[in-house]
C-alpha positions, 0 to 999 in steps of 0.5 A: 132671008130664011130663018136659021134652023137652030132658031126653031129649036128651044134653047133648053140650056140643060136637059134635066135637073140631075147630073149623072156621074159615070165614074170608075176605073179606066180599065177593069183589072180584077174583081177586087180592084173593080169592086172596091171602086164600085163600093165607093160609088155605091156608098156615095149614092151614085147610080153608074159605074164605068170601066174598060173591058176592051181597051183601044190603045195607041201602043200595041204593047200596052194593056189591052183589057181583060175582054170578056172576063172584064165584062163578067166582072163589071156585070157581077160587081155592078149588079151586086152593088145595085149600079148600072154599068157602062163600057166601050165597044170597039168592034162590030163583032163584039156588039152582041157580047158587050150588049148582053153584059152591060146597061150602057154602051160607049163608042169611043173617039177612035170610032167617031166615024166608024159608021158600020159600028155605029149602025150595028150598035143602033140596031142592037139597042133599037128595041132596048133603047139602051143608053149609048154614050157617043164620044166626039172624035179627036178632031171632029167638028160639032156638025160632023159629030151630030151627023155621025149620031144619026147613024145610031138614031136612024137604026131606032135608038134615040137614047144617045148621050153625046160626050165631049172629051177634048180635042187635039190642038197645038196646046200640049199643057193638057192631054187634049183641049176641052171644048167646054163651049160644046155643051151649050152649043149642043144644047142649042142644036139638038135635044140630046144630053151632053156628057163631059169626059174630064179625065181624058181631056185633063190627062193629069189628076190635079186638073180633073176637079177644075174641069168637072166643076166647069162642066157642071157650071156650063150645063153638062147633063153628065160627067165622066171621071176615072177613079181607081183604088190605087191610081199609081198601080193602074194598068192604063192612064194612071196619071189621070185617075183619081184616088177614091178619097179624091173622088169622094171630095170631088163629089161633095164639091160637085153636089154643092155646085149642082145644088146652086143650079137646082140640080142633083148629082146622081 
């Protein structure tokens, strides 16, 4: 009987001694709104801010993002605050523009198997090795997820972070069902670090802290959390965004858990 290919890979359990927080508002709405969130993140000693400039929405009448203006806001605020910036690209025609404004590129769940987009992002970032955060599809298996990530790496970029963001199941108590087991499974099957998007999985802010703490305990290398200066007035996904004081309290809790595991939250 031939050995399982997975047996040839080291069971690393985790990729490093840090847990990176990708925090920020769901959508970039104005410079003032984004910069207030950035000031909070900077004050906590974190390194990345995320936000949506182009928003893929199920309802075509929902807020679609500020587009290029949102990219400029992200760039200017993040640079002034000494933060790295992360945003989603939705279309092959926008890859160059998005790439020119931010430090990391996100590919969302809706484009999980948009192979043309994956290859274009892989080509655009092959030289820079800019981080690409690649979300799992709503109903994608881990095997399909890993196979799709090859469309990025085969073009030359190996700086890929896989992001678990919850699956669509029969359960409706949460927005999606978070597959926390994906974290150790990915660690066993690949060398890529794993992020957990706790906000989209929860869909409601009171559940976000529990999922974030579970993600760190499971060995996640990074966590994505949506935060907003005034969540109730947010133009998208208001129910799942933490207020800045709530986020500050969560970071303190996450740092304590990470320290128990010999890690630092950055």
